[in-house]
Residue, then its C-alpha position, 0 to 999 in steps of 0.5 A: x141550483x144558483x151558486x155565487x161566490x163573492x170575493x174581492x180581488x187579490x183574496x188568496x182563498x178564492x181559489x182554494x174554494x173555486x178548487x173545492x167547489x169543483x171537488x165537491x160537485x164531482x163527488x156529488x155528481x153534478x157535473x159542471x158546476x155553474x158559479x157566478x163570480x161577484x167582485x165586492x171592488x170595496x167598503x159600499x159594495x160590501x154594504x149593498x151585497x150584505x158581504x161578510x168577508x171573502x170568500x162567500x158562498x151563496x146558494x140559491x141566494x142563502x149562505x150555508x156557513x152563515x152563522x147570521x151575526x157576521x159583520x158585513x164588511x169588506x174583509x177576510x172570511x174565516x171558516x171553522x171546521x174540523x181542523x180549526x180555522x181556514x179561509x175556506x170550507x172543506x170539500x166535505x163541508x161544502x158536499x154537505x152545503x150542495x147536498x140536495 
């Protein structure tokens, strides 16, 4: 499984999603998860990477949280969860996304 975490420097939600990824991997018994971190440096990079906001997660090239209609851009990302909107998916959402 190839996991990529795309974000821009200074995004406050990057550390949150990183911690939650570790917790989700632990729940699934995946051991140490290898995550390729990709820093998006500006609008041009966002366009080239089809970046839909920071932080974004891709598993085997697919964003499990994308609805398909998000605009590409150098911006923060918001996720919908059981408690409303948040800057990162919940641990449960990540478990579901990572589960085989």
